[in-house]
C-alpha positions in Angstrom: 113.4 142.8 -79.7 117.0 141.9 -80.0 116.3 138.6 -78.2 113.3 138.0 -80.6 115.6 138.6 -83.6 118.4 136.4 -82.3 116.0 133.8 -81.0 114.5 133.5 -84.5 117.9 133.1 -86.0 118.8 130.5 -83.3 115.7 128.5 -84.2 116.6 128.5 -87.9 120.3 127.8 -87.5 119.7 124.9 -85.0 116.9 123.4 -87.1 114.5 123.8 -84.1 111.5 125.1 -86.1 109.8 121.7 -85.6 110.7 121.5 -82.0 107.0 121.5 -81.1 105.8 119.6 -84.1 103.0 121.3 -86.0 101.2 122.6 -82.9 100.8 126.3 -82.0 100.5 127.8 -79.5 100.6 124.4 -77.8 103.7 122.2 -78.1 103.1 118.8 -79.4 99.4 119.4 -78.6 100.2 120.0 -74.9 100.7 123.0 -72.7 103.8 121.3 -71.1 105.2 118.6 -73.3 106.4 115.4 -71.7 109.8 115.3 -73.4 112.2 118.3 -73.5 114.9 117.8 -76.2 117.1 120.7 -77.1 115.1 121.7 -80.2 111.9 121.8 -78.1 113.5 124.0 -75.5 114.8 126.4 -78.1 111.4 126.6 -79.9 109.5 127.1 -76.6 112.0 129.7 -75.4 111.6 131.7 -78.7 107.8 131.6 -78.4 108.0 132.8 -74.8 110.3 135.6 -75.6 108.1 136.7 -78.5 105.0 136.6 -76.3 106.8 138.8 -73.7 108.0 141.1 -76.4 104.3 141.6 -77.5 103.2 142.4 -74.0 106.1 144.8 -73.3 105.7 146.5 -76.7 102.0 147.1 -76.1 102.8 148.7 -72.7 105.7 150.7 -74.3 103.5 151.8 -77.2 100.7 153.0 -74.8 103.1 155.0 -72.7 104.8 156.5 -75.7 101.4 157.4 -77.2 100.3 159.2 -74.0 103.5 161.0 -73.2 105.1 161.7 -76.6 102.1 162.1 -79.0 103.4 165.6 -79.6 106.4 164.2 -81.4 105.6 163.9 -85.1 106.9 160.3 -85.6 105.6 158.7 -82.4 102.2 157.5 -83.5 103.6 156.1 -86.8 106.3 154.2 -85.0 103.9 152.7 -82.5 101.6 151.6 -85.3 104.5 150.0 -87.3 106.0 148.2 -84.3 102.7 146.7 -83.0 101.5 145.8 -86.5 104.7 144.1 -87.5 105.3 142.2 -84.3 101.8 140.7 -84.7 102.4 139.9 -88.3 105.7 138.3 -87.4 104.0 136.2 -84.7 101.2 135.1 -87.1 103.7 134.2 -89.9 105.7 132.2 -87.4 102.5 130.4 -86.3 101.6 129.8 -90.0 105.0 128.2 -90.6 104.6 125.9 -87.7 101.1 124.6 -88.7 102.1 124.3 -92.3 100.3 127.2 -93.9 103.5 129.1 -94.8 105.7 127.0 -97.1 108.8 127.5 -99.2 112.3 128.8 -98.5 111.7 132.0 -100.4 108.6 132.7 -98.3 110.0 131.7 -95.0 113.0 134.0 -95.6 110.7 136.9 -95.3 110.0 136.1 -91.7 113.2 137.6 -90.5 112.7 140.7 -92.6 109.2 141.3 -91.1 110.5 141.1 -87.5 113.4 143.4 -88.6 111.0 146.2 -89.5 109.4 145.8 -86.0 112.9 146.0 -84.4 113.8 149.1 -86.4 110.6 150.9 -85.4 111.1 150.1 -81.7 114.8 151.1 -81.9 114.0 154.5 -83.4 111.1 155.0 -81.0 113.5 154.2 -78.1 116.0 156.8 -79.4 113.2 159.4 -79.4 112.2 158.5 -75.9 115.7 159.1 -74.7 115.9 162.4 -76.7 119.0 161.3 -78.6 118.2 163.7 -81.4 118.2 166.6 -79.0 121.5 165.6 -77.5 123.2 165.9 -80.9 121.4 169.1 -82.0 119.9 167.4 -85.0 117.6 170.4 -85.5 120.6 172.2 -87.1 121.4 169.5 -89.6 121.4 170.4 -93.3 121.4 167.1 -95.3 121.9 167.6 -99.0 120.5 165.4 -101.8 123.6 163.2 -102.3 123.6 161.9 -98.8 119.8 161.6 -98.9 120.1 159.4 -101.9 122.9 157.3 -100.3 120.9 156.8 -97.1 117.6 155.9 -98.7 119.2 153.7 -101.4 121.4 151.8 -98.9 118.5 151.3 -96.5 116.4 149.8 -99.3 119.2 147.7 -100.7 120.3 146.3 -97.4 116.8 144.9 -96.9 117.4 142.7 -100.0 120.8 141.8 -98.6 119.2 140.7 -95.4 116.6 138.7 -97.2 119.2 136.9 -99.3 121.0 136.1 -96.0 117.8 134.7 -94.6 117.3 132.6 -97.7 120.8 131.1 -97.3 119.7 129.9 -93.9 116.3 128.6 -94.9 117.6 126.9 -98.1 120.3 125.1 -96.0 122.9 126.8 -98.2 125.2 128.0 -95.4 127.9 125.5 -96.3 127.1 125.1 -100.0 130.4 127.0 -100.6 133.2 126.0 -98.2 135.7 128.7 -99.3 135.7 132.5 -99.0 135.5 134.8 -100.9 135.2 132.4 -103.8 132.9 129.4 -103.6 135.0 126.3 -103.6 138.7 125.5 -103.9 139.6 126.1 -107.5 136.0 127.0 -108.3 134.6 130.5 -108.7 131.4 130.0 -110.6 128.6 128.3 -108.7 127.4 124.9 -110.1 124.1 124.3 -108.3 121.1 126.2 -106.8 122.5 126.2 -103.3 125.9 127.6 -104.4 124.1 130.3 -106.4 122.1 131.3 -103.3 125.3 131.5 -101.2 127.3 133.4 -103.8 124.3 135.6 -104.7 124.3 136.8 -101.0 128.0 137.4 -101.0 127.7 139.4 -104.3 125.0 141.6 -102.7 127.2 142.1 -99.6 130.1 143.2 -101.9 127.9 145.8 -103.5 126.7 147.0 -100.1 130.3 147.2 -98.9 131.5 149.3 -101.9 128.4 151.6 -101.6 129.0 152.1 -97.9 132.6 153.0 -98.5 131.5 155.6 -101.1 128.9 157.0 -98.7 131.4 157.2 -95.8 134.0 159.1 -97.9 131.2 161.5 -98.9 130.3 162.0 -95.2 133.9 162.6 -94.1 134.3 165.2 -96.9 131.1 167.1 -96.4 129.7 166.4 -93.0 132.8 166.2 -90.7 131.4 169.0 -88.6 128.2 167.1 -87.7 129.0 164.5 -85.0 125.7 162.7 -85.3 126.4 162.0 -89.0 130.1 161.4 -89.0 130.1 159.2 -85.9 126.9 157.4 -86.9 128.2 156.5 -90.4 131.5 155.4 -88.9 129.7 153.1 -86.5 127.5 151.7 -89.3 130.6 151.0 -91.4 132.2 149.2 -88.4 129.0 147.1 -88.0 129.2 146.2 -91.7 132.8 145.2 -91.3 131.9 143.0 -88.4 129.0 141.5 -90.4 131.4 140.6 -93.3 134.0 139.2 -90.9 131.4 137.0 -89.0 130.1 135.9 -92.4 133.5 134.7 -93.5 134.1 133.1 -90.1 130.7 131.3 -90.4 132.2 129.4 -93.4 135.6 128.8 -91.8 134.0 127.5 -88.5 131.4 125.4 -90.4 128.5 127.6 -89.0 129.6 128.0 -85.4 126.3 129.0 -83.7 127.7 131.9 -81.7 129.4 133.5 -84.7 126.3 133.0 -86.8 124.2 134.7 -84.2 126.6 137.7 -84.1 126.4 137.8 -87.8 122.6 138.3 -87.6 123.0 140.8 -84.7 125.4 143.1 -86.5 123.2 143.4 -89.6 120.1 144.0 -87.4 121.8 146.9 -85.6 123.0 148.4 -88.9 119.5 148.4 -90.3 118.1 150.0 -87.1 120.7 152.8 -87.3 119.9 153.4 -91.0 116.2 153.7 -90.2 117.1 156.4 -87.6 118.9 158.4 -90.3 115.8 158.0 -92.5 113.9 159.7 -89.7 116.5 162.6 -89.6 116.1 162.9 -93.4 112.3 163.1 -93.0 112.7 165.8 -90.3 115.1 167.8 -92.4 112.8 167.7 -95.4 109.8 168.7 -93.3 111.7 171.7 -91.9 112.6 172.8 -95.4 108.9 172.9 -96.4 
């Protein structure tokens, strides 16, 4: 699923979405196109990886269903992962053939695949009994941290959507300075600059919120390794995401830095979803 996420970002960032024209699942109306320019190779590779991901995910879901159906969250996660990878594939196909238009609509494509990744990520942690290794049954999570976790998880989805909109609206270099927009200019003056600065403003709010939550964790949950270490890792991922976001501007959207930028936020969202699962279990035990 990581390769599906990064592959989708690569298609967008390299402008390879039309590498196979408006044909799907064929490429330029052929099973094997005659010409193989770079954008065609990238688009075909992304389709191939997505197809393999669907096959592997079906096998993984069947095995998890059979062997771990006694775990409360297994069936739900299998449903979500399979449903959203199919939706993600159909949305991608609709975009290729011209049924899915508009930057604001296309930006949702990354968010749909992100939910699938998060479901697979959490299910994988359950398969490897990560929760048992850290004695999560003894966790007592109070309302303040619950509010932070749920709020940040919801808010970060809007941050991710705004980042996807930056890419789809071709606003990555609408502002060539950081953290302000342009040299000697703070206030955006056109739509593309507003998209770019709007994303930065949301990231700033997320950063401040994560700092507040991390301070709370260190004050009240320092004895719980799974919480203290996990929130520390998530904060480091956010720092790396902010750093690669700035470097994306300074390097004029270097493709490798841009892909790492997408990777860090994907991993951060996956970890937050795992903590949502822990919250759910904690609340279930209290009942």
